[in-house]
N, C-alpha and C positions, 0 to 999 in steps of 0.2 A: 503495499500500499505506498503510497505515495507520502513522506514527511511534509507537512507544514510547519514553517517556523513562520512565526507572526514576528520576533524581534531578532535579526539574525546577528550571531556570532561567528563574524566570517570564520576564525579558525576552526571553530567544532562544525559548523555547516561543512567547509571542504572537507574536514576530516572524516564526516558521517558519508559524504558523497563520495569520496575516494573509496567506501570499503562497499559499495553496491555494483549490482552491475552494468547498471546504468548512470556514467558519476554523472548527473545531469543536474544544475540547479536552475531552474526557473522562476524567473525574477519577472512576477505578475501584475498589473495594474491599467488602469486605462488611461490614455491620454494625456500627458502631465502630470502624472503620480508619484515621479521622482525614480521611476525604473533606469535610466540612465547613468543617474548620478548613484544609483546603488550598484550599480554595474562598477560603476569607476571607484567607487568605495574598494567594490570586491578585487576588481585589478589590482589591488595594491600587493596583493597574495601572489603576485609572480606570473598572472594570465597574461596571455597576450591577445589583446584587441582588436577584432576586426567586425568594423561597418558593412554588415552582409550585404541592408539594402544599396548602399551607395557602391558597393563592390561588383556585384553582380547585376546590378543594374546596367552597368560599364561594360560589362561582358556580355549579355544579352542585346542592347540595344540596336546591333546591327543587325540582329536573328528575323528572320520573319517567324511571324507567330506560332505555325508549327513547330520550329526548333528552338524556339522556347521551352515550346510542351513539352518537346522531346529530351534537351539538352540541361535542364536546368538544375536538376538535381547532382549532375554528372560536374558541370561549372560549377555549383557550389562547394563539391568538393576538394574539386582541385583549385579552388582559391585557398580552404585551409590547409591542405597539404603541401601549399607552395611554400606558407610560413610554416608549416611544422612544428604546430607546439605543443610543447605537453599540457600546459595548460589554456585553456582557450575561453575564448568571452565575444560571445556574439552580442550583438547591437543590430537596431533596426532592424527586425526579423520579420517585419510587416510584409516584407517582399515576398513572400512564402505564397500570401493568401491572394494576392493579385490576380488577378484574370492576365493572361491564359496561362499563366508558372502552375498552378495548383498541384503545387505538392502538399503532401502529407505531413505538417508540420512537426505533428508531435514524432511521429516513426524517424523520418529523417535527424531530427536534435536525438531522440534515442540511439542512432544509428551511430553518429557520429562521438555522440557520448560513450559508447561501450569503446571506444580506442585512445580516449582522452580525456582529463577531467574539463565539463563541459560548464559554463555560465551563459545563461541566456536570455534576452528579453521576452515579454509576451505581453502584447496589447489585448489586454482586454480583463476578463477573473475567472479566478477557480471558484467551482460550486462542488456537488457533491459526486463525486466519482467522474467528473468532468472538467475542461478546460475550456473555457470559452472565447471569441475573440470575437474582439470588436464590442458596439452595445448591441443587445435583445431591440428588435423591431430595426434597425438599421439594413439593407440590402446586403452587405458586407458578413455580417455575423454568422457564424460556424460555429458549432458545438463539438467537442473533440472526447470521447469517452476513455476514460481506462479503467484499468481494472485494478483488483488486489494484489494480482503478482509484479502489477509494475512498480520498479524501488527508482522515485526520483525524488528531489525535493522540492517544494514550493516554497517561495518566499513574496507574499502579498505586499504591495505596497499599502500605502493609505490612500484611500478613494477623496477622490477630489469634490 
């Protein structure tokens, strides 16, 4: 079951994440809630930070819509692998949810975190057994259900 940590002591949270299959920490909150600031604070524990939205957008910009759909995950992994971080911090992950990319963000982040300790921002909220992207009622709103067998850590930000 994912561990929900309300007040992160980063050293403790990182130690807990390193012990799980998915070495994944998600900083979850709405736009403007301080996700990037929390990520920056966590990065002081020797993380390599990647603005995934910016870097992936640059790589996908000149591709056709079809190629974006087909190549987005491979390109995102190559961006990460090129930096070869032992500890990875991903900010601006909203690009995963954009049309036409249509990656399964939680699956992608769990996959990446099996190879390296990963902390990432998630624009939305966490509710019982699901992560929500965006605000309920908005066209981009999505829900991602997780199970008790999933192992990752969720750090919610303060709602604005």
